[in-house]
C-alpha positions in Angstrom: -165.3 -177.5 -7.1 -162.6 -175.4 -8.5 -159.1 -175.9 -7.2 -155.9 -174.5 -8.4 -152.7 -175.6 -6.5 -150.2 -172.7 -6.0 -147.7 -174.3 -8.3 -150.4 -174.7 -11.1 -151.6 -171.0 -10.6 -147.9 -169.8 -10.7 -147.0 -171.9 -13.7 -150.3 -170.2 -15.6 -149.2 -167.0 -14.8 -145.6 -167.6 -15.8 -146.9 -168.7 -19.1 -148.9 -165.3 -19.1 -145.8 -163.4 -18.3 -143.4 -165.3 -20.9 -146.2 -164.4 -23.6 -145.8 -160.7 -22.6 -142.1 -160.7 -22.8 -142.0 -162.4 -25.9 -144.7 -160.2 -27.5 -143.2 -157.3 -26.1 -140.4 -156.6 -28.8 -142.9 -156.1 -31.6 -144.0 -152.7 -30.1 -140.5 -151.6 -29.9 -138.3 -149.9 -32.9 -135.2 -151.6 -34.3 -132.9 -149.6 -32.2 -134.8 -150.2 -29.3 -134.9 -153.9 -30.0 -130.9 -153.8 -30.4 -130.6 -152.4 -26.9 -132.4 -155.5 -25.3 -130.2 -157.9 -23.4 -129.0 -160.9 -25.3 -131.1 -163.4 -23.1 -134.1 -161.9 -24.3 -135.3 -163.2 -27.5 -135.6 -160.9 -30.5 -138.4 -162.9 -32.2 -141.0 -160.7 -33.8 -143.8 -161.2 -36.2 -143.0 -160.3 -39.6 -145.3 -158.0 -41.6 -146.3 -159.6 -44.8 -146.4 -158.1 -48.6 -149.6 -156.4 -48.1 -148.6 -154.7 -45.1 -145.0 -153.8 -45.6 -145.3 -153.1 -49.3 -143.1 -155.1 -52.0 -143.5 -157.6 -54.8 -144.0 -161.2 -55.1 -143.3 -162.8 -58.1 -143.8 -166.3 -59.3 -141.3 -167.2 -62.1 -141.6 -170.6 -64.3 -138.8 -172.2 -65.8 -139.8 -172.1 -69.6 -139.7 -175.8 -70.9 -139.5 -174.9 -74.5 -136.0 -173.4 -73.7 -134.8 -176.8 -72.1 -136.2 -178.6 -75.2 -134.5 -176.4 -77.3 -131.1 -176.6 -75.6 -131.5 -180.4 -75.4 -132.4 -180.8 -79.2 -129.5 -178.5 -80.3 -127.1 -180.4 -78.0 -128.4 -183.9 -79.5 -128.1 -182.3 -83.0 -124.3 -181.5 -82.4 -123.7 -184.7 -81.0 -125.1 -186.7 -84.0 -123.3 -184.5 -86.3 -120.1 -184.9 -84.5 -120.6 -188.7 -84.1 -121.3 -189.2 -87.8 -118.6 -186.8 -89.1 -116.1 -188.5 -86.9 -116.8 -192.0 -88.3 -117.0 -190.7 -91.8 -120.4 -191.6 -92.4 -122.4 -189.3 -95.1 -125.8 -188.1 -94.0 -128.5 -185.5 -95.0 -131.5 -183.9 -93.6 -130.3 -183.8 -89.9 -133.0 -181.7 -87.9 -134.2 -181.5 -84.4 -137.9 -180.9 -84.0 -140.4 -181.5 -81.1 -137.9 -183.8 -78.9 -136.8 -185.8 -82.0 -133.5 -185.6 -83.9 -134.0 -187.1 -87.3 -131.1 -188.0 -89.8 -131.0 -189.9 -93.0 -127.7 -191.9 -93.8 -127.0 -191.4 -97.4 -125.5 -194.8 -98.1 -127.9 -197.5 -96.8 -125.0 -199.9 -96.5 -123.7 -197.7 -93.8 -126.8 -197.7 -91.5 -125.9 -200.4 -89.3 -122.5 -198.7 -88.8 -124.4 -195.3 -88.0 -126.6 -197.3 -85.6 -123.8 -198.5 -83.7 -122.1 -195.2 -83.6 -125.1 -193.4 -82.2 -126.0 -196.0 -79.6 -123.4 -194.2 -77.5 -125.5 -191.0 -77.3 -128.7 -192.9 -76.0 -127.1 -192.7 -72.5 -125.9 -189.3 -71.6 -124.7 -190.2 -68.5 -126.7 -187.5 -66.4 -128.7 -190.1 -64.5 -130.7 -193.4 -65.3 -133.6 -191.5 -66.4 -131.8 -189.2 -69.2 -131.8 -191.7 -72.1 -132.5 -191.2 -75.7 -134.4 -193.7 -77.7 -132.8 -194.6 -81.1 -135.2 -195.7 -83.7 -134.7 -197.2 -87.3 -136.8 -196.6 -90.3 -136.7 -197.6 -94.0 -134.0 -196.0 -96.4 -131.2 -195.2 -93.7 -133.6 -193.2 -91.8 -132.7 -192.9 -88.0 -134.3 -190.9 -85.3 -133.4 -190.1 -81.6 -136.2 -189.1 -79.3 -135.7 -187.3 -76.2 -138.0 -188.7 -73.3 -140.5 -186.5 -71.3 -139.1 -187.8 -68.1 -135.7 -186.5 -69.5 -136.7 -183.1 -70.0 -138.8 -182.8 -66.7 -135.7 -183.9 -65.0 -133.7 -181.1 -66.9 -136.3 -178.6 -65.8 -136.1 -179.5 -62.0 -132.3 -179.2 -62.5 -132.6 -175.9 -64.2 -135.0 -174.7 -61.4 -132.4 -175.5 -58.8 -129.5 -174.0 -60.6 -131.5 -170.7 -61.1 -132.2 -170.4 -57.5 -128.8 -169.1 -56.7 -128.4 -167.0 -59.7 -131.9 -165.4 -59.1 -130.9 -164.5 -55.4 -127.6 -163.1 -56.6 -129.3 -160.7 -59.1 -131.8 -159.4 -56.3 -128.7 -158.7 -54.2 -126.9 -157.0 -56.9 -130.1 -154.9 -57.7 -129.4 -153.6 -54.1 -132.5 -155.1 -52.3 -131.5 -156.5 -49.0 -135.1 -157.8 -47.4 -135.9 -160.7 -50.0 -136.7 -164.3 -50.2 -136.3 -166.8 -52.8 -137.8 -170.3 -52.6 -138.6 -173.1 -54.7 -142.2 -174.0 -55.5 -143.1 -177.4 -57.2 -140.5 -178.9 -59.9 -140.3 -175.7 -62.2 -141.2 -172.5 -60.4 -139.7 -170.2 -58.0 -141.2 -167.7 -55.8 -139.5 -164.3 -55.2 -140.5 -161.9 -52.4 -138.9 -158.5 -52.4 -140.4 -156.6 -49.3 -140.2 -152.6 -49.3 -140.3 -149.8 -52.1 -139.8 -152.1 -55.3 -139.9 -151.4 -59.1 -142.0 -154.4 -60.0 -141.5 -154.1 -63.7 -137.5 -153.5 -63.6 -137.3 -156.5 -61.1 -139.2 -158.6 -63.4 -137.0 -157.6 -66.3 -133.9 -158.3 -64.2 -135.1 -161.8 -63.5 -137.0 -162.9 -66.5 -133.7 -163.1 -69.0 -131.4 -166.0 -69.2 -128.7 -163.3 -69.8 -126.5 -165.8 -71.8 -123.6 -163.8 -73.4 -120.9 -165.2 -75.7 -118.4 -164.4 -78.0 -118.7 -165.7 -81.7 -117.1 -165.0 -85.2 -119.3 -163.6 -88.0 -119.6 -165.8 -90.9 -118.3 -163.8 -93.7 -119.1 -166.2 -96.6 -122.6 -164.4 -97.0 -124.4 -161.7 -95.7 -127.3 -162.3 -93.2 -129.8 -161.2 -95.9 -128.4 -163.4 -98.4 -128.4 -166.4 -95.9 -132.0 -165.7 -95.3 -132.9 -165.9 -99.0 -131.0 -169.1 -99.5 -129.4 -171.9 -97.4 -126.6 -171.1 -95.1 -123.8 -173.4 -93.7 -125.0 -176.0 -91.0 -122.0 -174.5 -88.7 -123.7 -171.1 -88.6 -126.9 -169.5 -87.7 -129.0 -166.4 -88.3 -129.3 -164.1 -85.4 -130.8 -160.5 -85.3 -129.5 -157.5 -83.6 -130.9 -155.5 -80.9 -131.6 -152.6 -83.3 -134.9 -151.1 -84.3 -135.5 -152.4 -87.2 -133.3 -155.8 -86.3 -130.6 -156.5 -88.8 -129.7 -160.2 -89.6 -126.4 -161.4 -89.1 -124.9 -164.9 -90.0 -122.9 -166.0 -86.9 -120.8 -168.9 -86.3 -122.4 -171.3 -84.0 -119.3 -172.1 -82.0 -118.6 -169.9 -79.1 -115.1 -169.1 -78.0 -115.8 -167.3 -74.8 -118.8 -166.6 -72.6 -119.8 -164.5 -69.6 -118.5 -167.2 -67.7 -114.9 -166.2 -68.6 -115.7 -162.6 -67.3 -114.0 -161.8 -64.0 -114.6 -157.9 -63.8 -118.0 -156.4 -65.1 -118.7 -152.7 -64.7 -121.4 -150.5 -66.4 -119.7 -147.5 -68.2 -121.5 -144.4 -68.8 -119.8 -141.6 -71.0 -120.3 -138.1 -69.1 -120.3 -136.2 -72.5 -122.1 -138.4 -74.9 -124.0 -140.3 -72.1 -123.4 -143.5 -74.3 -123.7 -146.8 -72.4 -121.4 -149.8 -72.6 -120.2 -152.6 -70.3 -116.5 -152.8 -69.5 -115.1 -156.5 -68.8 -112.1 -158.4 -68.2 -111.6 -162.1 -69.1 -110.0 -164.6 -67.0 -106.7 -166.2 -68.2 -108.4 -169.0 -70.5 -110.9 -166.3 -72.1 -108.0 -164.1 -72.7 -106.0 -166.8 -74.5 -109.0 -167.5 -76.7 -109.7 -164.1 -77.4 -106.1 -163.6 -78.4 -105.9 -166.5 -80.6 -109.5 -165.9 -82.4 -108.7 -162.1 -82.8 -105.1 -162.7 -84.1 -106.2 -165.2 -86.8 -108.9 -163.2 -88.0 -108.0 -159.6 -88.4 -110.2 -157.7 -90.6 -113.3 -159.9 -89.8 -116.0 -159.1 -87.4 -116.7 -160.4 -83.8 -120.3 -161.1 -82.6 -121.4 -160.6 -79.0 -124.3 -162.3 -78.7 -126.7 -161.9 -75.7 -129.6 -164.3 -75.2 -129.5 -165.0 -78.9 -129.3 -161.7 -80.3 -126.3 -159.6 -81.5 -125.6 -157.0 -79.1 -122.4 -155.7 -80.9 -120.4 -156.7 -83.9 -117.1 -154.9 -83.7 -114.5 -155.3 -86.5 -111.3 -157.1 -85.4 -108.5 -154.6 -86.2 -105.7 -156.2 -84.3 -105.3 -159.1 -81.9 -106.6 -158.5 -78.5 -104.4 -159.8 -76.0 -105.0 -158.0 -72.7 -108.5 -159.7 -72.3 -110.0 -156.4 -71.9 -112.8 -154.7 -73.9 -115.8 -152.8 -73.8 -119.5 -153.9 -75.3 -121.7 -151.1 -76.8 -125.0 -151.3 -75.2 -128.0 -149.1 -76.5 -129.5 -149.3 -73.2 -130.5 -146.5 -70.6 -128.3 -146.0 -67.7 -130.7 -148.1 -65.5 -130.7 -150.8 -68.0 -126.8 -151.0 -68.5 -126.6 -151.3 -64.7 -129.1 -154.1 -64.7 -127.2 -155.7 -67.5 -124.0 -155.7 -65.5 -125.9 -157.3 -62.6 -127.2 -160.0 -64.8 -123.8 -160.7 -66.2 -122.0 -160.7 -62.6 -124.8 -163.2 -61.1 -124.4 -165.4 -64.0 -126.6 -166.9 -66.9 -129.8 -168.7 -66.3 -130.1 -172.1 -67.6 -133.6 -171.0 -69.3 -135.8 -168.3 -69.3 -138.0 -167.6 -66.3 -141.5 -166.4 -67.2 -143.6 -164.4 -64.7 -146.7 -166.3 -64.1 -148.2 -164.4 -61.1 -147.3 -161.3 -59.6 -148.7 -159.3 -56.5 -147.3 -156.0 -55.6 -148.3 -153.3 -53.0 -146.9 -150.0 -52.4 -145.6 -149.2 -48.9 -148.2 -146.5 -48.8 -151.1 -149.0 -49.2 -149.6 -151.3 -46.8 -149.3 -148.6 -44.2 -152.9 -147.8 -44.7 -153.9 -151.5 -44.1 -152.0 -151.8 -41.0 -154.0 -148.3 -39.7 -157.3 -149.9 -40.8 -156.7 -153.1 -39.3 -155.6 -151.8 -35.9 -158.7 -149.6 -35.8 -160.8 -152.5 -36.5 -159.2 -154.7 -33.9 -159.4 -151.8 -31.3 -162.9 -151.2 -31.9 -164.1 -155.0 -31.9 -162.1 -155.2 -28.6 -164.1 -152.3 -27.1 -167.6 -153.5 -28.6 -167.1 -157.2 -27.3 -165.7 -156.0 -23.9 -168.6 -153.7 -23.5 -171.2 -156.5 -24.1 -169.5 -159.1 -22.0 -169.4 -156.7 -19.0 -172.9 -155.5 -19.5 -174.0 -159.2 -19.6 -171.9 -161.0 -16.8 -170.2 -158.0 -14.8 -167.4 -159.4 -12.9 -167.4 -162.5 -15.0 -167.4 -160.2 -18.0 -164.3 -158.5 -16.7 -162.6 -161.6 -16.3 -163.6 -162.7 -19.8 -162.2 -159.5 -21.1 -158.9 -160.0 -19.1 -158.6 -163.5 -20.6 -159.2 -162.1 -24.0 -156.5 -159.6 -23.5 -154.0 -162.3 -22.6 -155.3 -164.4 -25.3 -154.5 -161.8 -28.0 -150.8 -161.5 -26.3 -150.4 -165.4 -26.5 -151.4 -165.1 -30.3 -148.8 -162.4 -30.8 -146.2 -164.4 -28.8 -147.0 -167.9 -30.8 -146.7 -165.9 -34.0 -143.3 -164.3 -33.0 -141.8 -167.6 -31.8 -143.0 -169.3 -35.1 -141.5 -166.3 -37.1 -145.0 -166.2 -38.8 -145.7 -163.6 -41.3 -148.7 -161.3 -40.6 -150.7 -160.4 -43.5 -154.1 -158.3 -43.8 -156.2 -161.3 -43.7 -154.2 -162.4 -40.8 -155.2 -159.2 -38.9 -158.9 -160.2 -40.2 -158.1 -163.4 -38.4 -157.3 -161.8 -35.0 -160.2 -159.7 -35.3 -162.5 -162.6 -35.9 -160.8 -164.3 -32.7 -161.7 -161.5 -30.9 -165.3 -162.3 -31.2 -164.8 -166.2 -30.9 -162.7 -166.4 -28.1 -165.2 -164.9 -25.8 -167.6 -167.7 -27.0 -165.7 -169.9 -24.9 -166.5 -167.7 -21.8 -170.3 -167.6 -22.7 -170.4 -171.3 -23.0 -168.9 -171.5 -19.6 -170.9 -168.9 -18.0 -174.2 -170.1 -19.4 -173.5 -173.7 -18.4 -172.7 -172.5 -14.8 -176.3 -170.6 -15.0 -177.7 -174.0 -15.6 -175.9 -175.8 -12.9 -176.5 -173.3 -10.3 -180.3 -174.6 -10.4 -179.2 -177.9 -9.2 -175.8 -177.6 -7.4 -175.5 -177.3 -3.5 -173.4 -174.3 -3.6 -172.4 -171.8 -6.4 -168.7 -173.1 -6.1 -169.9 -176.5 -7.0 -172.0 -175.0 -10.0 -168.7 -173.1 -11.0 -166.9 -176.5 -11.0 -169.4 -178.4 -13.1 -169.9 -175.6 -15.5 -166.1 -175.6 -16.6 -166.0 -179.3 -16.7 -169.1 -179.8 -18.4 -168.5 -177.1 -21.1 -165.1 -178.7 -22.1 -166.0 -181.2 -24.5 -168.6 -178.9 -26.1 -166.0 -176.3 -26.5 -163.4 -178.5 -28.0 -165.9 -180.2 -30.2 -167.0 -176.7 -31.4 -163.5 -175.3 -32.0 -162.1 -178.4 -33.9 -164.4 -177.8 -36.8 -163.2 -174.1 -37.3 -159.5 -175.5 -36.5 -159.8 -178.1 -39.2 -161.3 -175.7 -41.7 -158.1 -173.2 -40.8 -155.6 -176.2 -41.5 -157.1 -176.7 -44.8 -157.0 -173.1 -45.7 -153.3 -173.2 -45.0 -152.7 -175.5 -47.9 -154.4 -173.3 -50.7 -151.3 -171.6 -51.8 -151.8 -167.9 -51.3 -149.7 -166.3 -48.7 -152.4 -163.9 -47.5 -154.8 -166.8 -47.0 -152.0 -168.7 -45.2 -151.5 -165.7 -42.8 -155.2 -165.9 -42.0 -155.3 -169.6 -41.6 -152.2 -169.3 -39.2 -153.8 -166.6 -37.0 -157.1 -168.4 -36.9 -155.7 -171.8 -35.9 -153.3 -170.2 -33.4 -156.0 -168.2 -31.9 -158.5 -171.1 -31.3 -155.6 -173.1 -29.6 -154.9 -170.0 -27.3 -158.7 -169.7 -26.8 -159.1 -173.1 -25.5 -156.0 -172.8 -23.4 -156.8 -169.5 -21.8 -160.8 -170.6 -21.2 -159.3 -173.6 -19.2 -156.3 -172.2 -17.4 -156.2 -168.7 -17.1 -159.9 -167.8 -17.0 -160.5 -170.7 -14.5 -157.6 -169.7 -12.3 -158.9 -166.0 -12.1 -162.3 -167.3 -11.4 -161.2 -169.7 -8.5 -159.4 -166.8 -7.1 -162.7 -164.6 -7.3 -164.3 -167.6 -5.6 -161.8 -167.9 -2.8 -161.8 -164.2 -2.1 -165.4 -162.9 -2.5 -167.3 -166.1 -1.7 -170.3 -165.1 -4.0 -173.5 -167.3 -3.7 -174.8 -166.7 -7.2 -173.8 -165.4 -10.5 -173.7 -161.5 -10.5 -177.2 -160.0 -11.4 -177.5 -158.5 -15.1 -179.9 -156.9 -17.2 -179.8 -159.4 -20.1 -178.4 -162.8 -18.8 -181.8 -164.0 -17.9 -183.6 -163.1 -21.4 -183.7 -166.6 -22.8 -184.0 -168.3 -19.2 -187.6 -169.2 -19.6 -187.9 -169.3 -23.3 -190.3 -171.9 -24.5 -190.3 -171.3 -28.4 -191.5 -174.2 -30.3 -189.0 -174.3 -33.1 -190.1 -177.7 -34.4 -193.5 -176.5 -34.6 -193.0 -174.7 -37.8 -190.0 -176.9 -39.0 -191.9 -178.0 -42.2 -192.7 -174.2 -43.2 -189.0 -173.1 -42.6 -187.8 -176.3 -44.3 -189.8 -175.6 -47.4 -188.9 -172.1 -47.4 -185.1 -172.8 -47.1 -185.2 -175.5 -49.7 -186.9 -173.1 -52.2 -184.3 -170.4 -51.3 -181.4 -172.9 -51.9 -183.1 -174.0 -55.2 -183.0 -170.5 -56.2 -179.5 -169.9 -55.3 -178.5 -172.9 -57.2 -180.5 -171.9 -60.3 -178.8 -168.5 -60.2 -175.4 -170.3 -59.6 -175.8 -172.3 -62.7 -177.4 -169.4 -64.9 -176.0 -166.3 -63.8 -172.7 -167.6 -62.2 -170.3 -166.1 -60.0 -168.3 -162.9 -60.6 -164.9 -164.7 -60.4 -162.0 -162.8 -59.5 -158.5 -162.9 -61.2 -157.4 -165.8 -58.9 -159.6 -168.1 -60.9 -159.9 -166.6 -64.2 -156.6 -165.2 -64.7 -156.1 -161.4 -65.7 -154.8 -158.3 -64.1 -156.1 -156.2 -60.9 -154.6 -152.7 -60.6 -155.2 -150.2 -57.9 -154.2 -146.7 -58.8 -154.1 -143.3 -56.9 -154.3 -140.0 -58.8 -150.9 -138.0 -58.3 -153.0 -134.8 -58.5 -156.9 -134.3 -57.9 -159.4 -137.1 -58.2 -159.0 -140.0 -60.6 -161.2 -139.6 -63.8 -163.0 -142.8 -64.4 -164.0 -141.8 -67.8 -160.6 -140.7 -68.7 -159.0 -144.2 -67.4 -161.6 -146.2 -69.2 -160.8 -144.4 -72.5 -157.2 -144.4 -72.4 -157.3 -148.3 -71.4 -159.5 -149.1 -74.1 -157.1 -147.6 -76.6 -154.6 -150.3 -75.5 -156.7 -153.0 -77.0 -156.7 -155.4 -74.1 -160.1 -156.6 -74.4 -162.5 -156.4 -71.4 -161.3 -153.6 -69.2 -163.5 -152.7 -66.0 -162.8 -149.5 -64.0 -164.3 -148.3 -60.7 -163.8 -146.0 -57.8 -162.5 -147.5 -54.8 -161.7 -146.4 -51.4 -161.8 -142.5 -52.0 -162.2 -140.0 -55.1 -158.5 -140.2 -56.1 -158.5 -144.1 -56.2 -159.6 -146.4 -58.8 -159.5 -150.0 -59.5 -158.8 -151.5 -63.0 -159.7 -155.2 -63.9 -158.3 -156.5 -67.2 -159.7 -159.8 -68.3 -157.4 -162.7 -69.3 -155.7 -161.9 -72.5 -155.9 -165.6 -73.7 -152.2 -165.5 -75.0 -150.4 -167.4 -72.2 -148.5 -166.2 -69.4 -146.6 -163.4 -71.5 -149.7 -161.9 -72.6 -150.9 -161.2 -69.0 -147.4 -159.6 -68.1 -147.4 -157.5 -71.2 -150.9 -156.3 -70.5 -150.0 -155.1 -67.2 -146.8 -153.4 -68.4 -148.7 -151.5 -71.1 -151.1 -150.2 -68.5 -148.1 -149.2 -66.2 -146.6 -147.4 -69.2 -149.8 -145.6 -70.1 -150.8 -144.2 -66.5 -147.3 -144.0 -64.5 -147.3 -140.1 -65.4 -150.6 -139.6 -63.7 -151.0 -142.3 -61.2 -149.1 -144.0 -58.3 -149.8 -147.8 -58.3 -151.0 -148.9 -55.0 -151.6 -152.5 -55.6 -151.1 -154.7 -58.6 -152.0 -158.4 -59.1 -151.5 -160.3 -62.3 -152.4 -164.1 -62.4 -151.5 -166.1 -65.5 -153.7 -169.0 -66.6 -151.5 -171.7 -65.1 -151.7 -170.1 -61.7 -155.5 -169.5 -62.0 -156.2 -173.0 -63.2 -154.2 -174.5 -60.3 -155.9 -172.2 -57.7 -159.4 -173.1 -58.9 -158.4 -176.8 -58.4 -157.0 -176.3 -55.3 -159.9 -174.0 -53.9 -162.3 -177.2 -55.0 -160.4 -179.8 -53.3 -159.7 -177.3 -50.3 -163.7 -176.9 -49.9 -164.2 -180.6 -50.4 -161.3 -181.9 -48.0 -162.5 -179.5 -45.2 -166.0 -180.5 -45.5 -165.2 -184.2 -45.5 -162.6 -183.8 -42.7 -165.2 -181.7 -40.3 -168.2 -184.1 -41.1 -166.1 -187.1 -40.4 -165.2 -185.8 -37.1 -168.7 -185.0 -36.1 -169.6 -188.7 -37.3 -167.0 -190.0 -35.1 -168.2 -187.9 -32.0 -171.8 -188.2 -32.5 -174.5 -190.7 -34.0 -174.7 -191.0 -37.8 -178.0 -189.0 -37.8 -176.2 -186.1 -36.4 -173.3 -186.3 -39.0 -176.1 -186.4 -41.8 -177.8 -183.2 -40.4 -174.6 -181.6 -40.2 -174.0 -182.4 -43.7 -177.4 -181.2 -44.7 -177.0 -177.9 -42.8 -173.3 -177.2 -44.3 -174.5 -177.7 -47.8 -177.3 -175.4 -47.1 -175.1 -172.9 -45.8 -172.5 -173.1 -48.5 -175.3 -173.0 -51.3 -177.0 -169.9 -50.0 -173.6 -168.2 -49.4 -172.9 -169.0 -53.1 -176.3 -167.4 -53.8 -175.3 -164.3 -51.7 -172.2 -163.8 -54.1 -174.2 -164.3 -57.3 -177.0 -161.9 -56.0 -174.6 -159.1 -54.6 -172.0 -159.4 -57.4 -169.2 -159.5 -54.9 -166.1 -160.7 -56.5 -165.4 -164.5 -55.7 -162.0 -164.9 -54.9 -159.6 -166.9 -52.6 -160.7 -164.5 -49.8 -164.2 -165.6 -50.5 -163.1 -169.3 -50.2 -161.5 -168.3 -46.8 -165.0 -166.8 -45.9 -167.0 -169.9 -46.7 -164.8 -172.5 -45.2 -164.5 -170.4 -42.1 -168.3 -170.0 -42.1 -168.6 -173.8 -42.5 -166.4 -174.1 -39.4 -168.4 -171.6 -37.4 -171.8 -173.0 -38.6 -170.9 -176.5 -37.3 -169.4 -174.7 -34.3 -173.1 -173.6 -33.5 -174.4 -176.9 -34.5 -172.1 -178.7 -32.2 -173.4 -176.9 -29.4 -177.0 -177.7 -29.7 -176.0 -181.3 -31.0 -174.2 -181.7 -27.5 -177.3 -180.6 -25.5 -179.6 -183.0 -27.7 -177.2 -186.1 -27.0 -177.1 -185.0 -23.0 -180.8 -184.9 -23.0 -181.3 -188.0 -25.2 -179.6 -189.9 -22.3 -181.6 -188.0 -19.5 -185.1 -188.2 -21.0 -185.3 -191.9 -22.7 -189.0 -191.4 -23.5 -189.5 -188.0 -24.3 -190.7 -187.4 -28.1 -187.9 -186.3 -30.2 -189.5 -182.9 -31.4 -190.2 -181.8 -27.8 -186.6 -182.9 -26.8 -185.1 -180.8 -29.6 -187.2 -178.0 -28.9 -185.9 -178.2 -25.1 -182.3 -178.7 -26.3 -182.5 -175.4 -28.6 -184.2 -173.6 -25.8 -181.6 -174.4 -23.2 -178.9 -173.5 -25.6 -180.5 -170.3 -27.1 -178.7 -167.9 -24.8 -175.5 -169.5 -25.7 -176.4 -169.5 -29.4 -177.4 -165.8 -29.5 -174.7 -164.5 -27.4 -171.9 -166.1 -29.0 -173.3 -165.1 -32.3 -173.6 -161.5 -31.1 -170.1 -161.3 -30.0 -168.8 -162.7 -33.3 -171.0 -160.2 -35.2 -169.6 -157.4 -33.3 -166.2 -158.1 -34.4 -167.1 -158.7 -37.8 -169.0 -155.3 -38.0 -166.0 -153.7 -36.8 -164.0 -155.1 -39.3 -166.7 -154.3 -42.0 -166.8 -150.7 -41.0 -162.9 -150.0 -40.0 -161.1 -152.9 -41.9 -160.5 -151.2 -45.2 -162.0 -151.6 -48.6 -159.8 -154.9 -49.4 -161.3 -156.7 -46.4 -164.9 -155.2 -46.7 -166.3 -158.0 -48.9 -164.7 -160.7 -46.7 -166.3 -159.1 -43.5 -169.6 -158.5 -45.6 -169.7 -162.5 -46.5 -168.9 -163.4 -42.8 -171.3 -161.3 -41.2 -174.1 -162.9 -43.4 -172.6 -166.3 -42.8 -172.6 -166.0 -39.1 -176.3 -165.1 -38.9 -176.9 -168.0 -41.6 -175.0 -170.3 -39.5 -176.9 -169.6 -36.5 -180.2 -170.1 -38.2 -179.0 -173.3 -39.8 -178.1 -174.9 -36.5 -181.6 -174.5 -35.5 -183.9 -174.8 -38.4 -181.9 -177.1 -40.5 -179.7 -179.2 -38.6 -182.0 -180.0 -35.9 -185.3 -181.0 -38.0 -183.0 -183.6 -40.0 -182.9 -185.5 -37.1 -186.6 -186.2 -36.9 -186.6 -187.1 -40.7 -183.9 -189.7 -40.0 -185.7 -191.0 -36.9 -183.1 -190.5 -34.3 -185.6 -191.7 -31.9 -188.7 -193.2 -33.0 -191.7 -191.5 -31.7 -193.7 -193.2 -28.9 -197.1 -194.3 -30.0 -198.6 -192.5 -26.9 -196.5 -189.2 -26.8 -198.8 -187.8 -24.0 -198.0 -190.9 -21.8 -194.4 -190.7 -22.6 -194.4 -187.1 -21.5 -195.9 -188.0 -18.2 -193.2 -190.7 -17.4 -190.4 -187.7 -17.7 -190.3 -185.6 -14.7 -189.3 -182.3 -15.2 -190.9 -181.8 -18.6 -193.2 -178.9 -18.5 -194.8 -177.4 -21.9 -191.8 -178.6 -24.0 -189.1 -177.3 -21.7 -186.8 -179.0 -19.5 -186.2 -177.4 -16.1 
């Protein structure tokens, strides 16, 4: 019997009302939200990059810059230490983390060792120590440890976070996020309309500006042809072609001494420059140096290049000046922004870029909304057609389930991505699965219960364990997906996980309470009559009778899929291979595929693929990995932008460097392995070991054939495909758990029934659930495939195939394995065994 106290019913509807209140601000504009009372929370779901538009760039601290700076520091310290002690030396060099020097007089070697020992501890931390080694003939070396460099890289990353944030803010962007990733990376996300190339240029450069004197002892070209003083270095200008300068190594002022930096553009000549003013210390040093070196030249150095080399005509005492910059107007403004924000401790290299235009994001929102609406209509129509008033209750529960999902995402401040919308659409189909399981269980209990109310109570209570077991498998897959790294996939994982939790909650609180009210007011004596609900009631299909043929066919298909996977292989996306994916829209007319292919081939970027996508004006460009490191990938994308920007708008740009692609491949492999292990461990704990083995074999069967599908169709295999595979694994085991749960129940009830007959009976008893739950999910996925947009079409296609495959494997793979592994030894006299079990007729339990 169902019984809900008034307080419990009131509490359930209060939760539903609170969810409506929390979710409602998502439908309001900014101005409308501002007018809400203070006590009402303003939490809402944030739109992700792929829906709102913007750029996400992953920056990596260049380890080589840190090594170079440490070597220069160590070389200078050795030089100063030996000179200060009056020790003669030669061959002082720094290379590959080792500083080498030879003491000219071997008798002074020990004195040099004693002097250099003070350099072996830098005082930064316990790990920052140099190793001093002594060789023959006065040879000494100081080695910088890997741990020391790693610590410096992490420190540089930490210092860079604030500088990067100031640069983006100085650029005029407001809606941005800067967060650390690992020990040496920074993820930057800027939402809205973004010039990605300009943003990357703004963030990549260290922007180290310093003031030096030109070494007038020889020209830069003479220095290159001979030997120059150790206290100087050869640097090149920003000119084209570059001019070499011999510059004193010691800087007497830097950008850190600048307190006022303004870009200046001459309105008549359009010449650009940077006007600056130095602080008191910088002003004093500049006055001293210029006063003592009238007639010589200054060198204003920017990132190891000479930006300007003005002559010193008189002492500069006011600390003000201008730096001529041969940049565009935008370039000089960006330079001013970088100088104001401060110099980075090292170069930040872009290792990944994902940019989306706001227009493309808006189209994705519309596509996702339409797909969701169609999915709700189709699923609602099916449920009402099948269950009449109970179907209406299921639809009401589904409606509140969706509100609960939005409310939970709003409270958590979660980001909604396009795959996240796909997750919500998928939940539309999966949410009513719980209602189907409950309603079909009620139908069975109605045959033995004394009253319909009793059957309803039994149906809810006995379906609970099955629903929990079935949803746990998908929840585990969602949790694993969350840690795969991509923001879009995380969005899918979050909505899927939240949807599973709200589905279980609504099924056993909201739906149950509404059904209880219906029972109390209408006093029905049986389930509402419907056209299709009795379709499988008297099913007596001998599934196990053809198990050997189906098993053999499945094994053959699996072997073919493995052979195709080994020989042909998957068409891996840039997530796993590196490279660039660019979608463009012609500014006028249609995209000319042949012209695009010809123009891009002229750029000598290697393998370039061009195809039409999402309409005649759109094209998708794939550029294979350049094989020259992170900078090569970024350079390729920059070349394509420069070539096409006059004729095409860029809808979407993804650039993945080799470091990121290698990590994504490893994470995807580990993610699949971890998900399989966790799910199967759960089944092992909940069921007998034979059930776990059956689930393992069925899961491997599904994964192998899914991979074969990707090989056969040539669909690109990327992180979204990983999400599809893992979700299918969870869904397939969802179906398997429903069948297994009934088998376990029948094993206790019919102790002498031969296993093949028991399995057939169990499958027939759950056939309506298996078919109907698959049908609701397939309807939602069909809506996603047809209306969800081009980006999600391959995901929806894989899911459509996977749901059908999972339904098949739960019957013809997971079940027969139990016979192979002798879950129950067959009786030598199966005929007599059948007679001892009342209620067994032609292999069907009634």
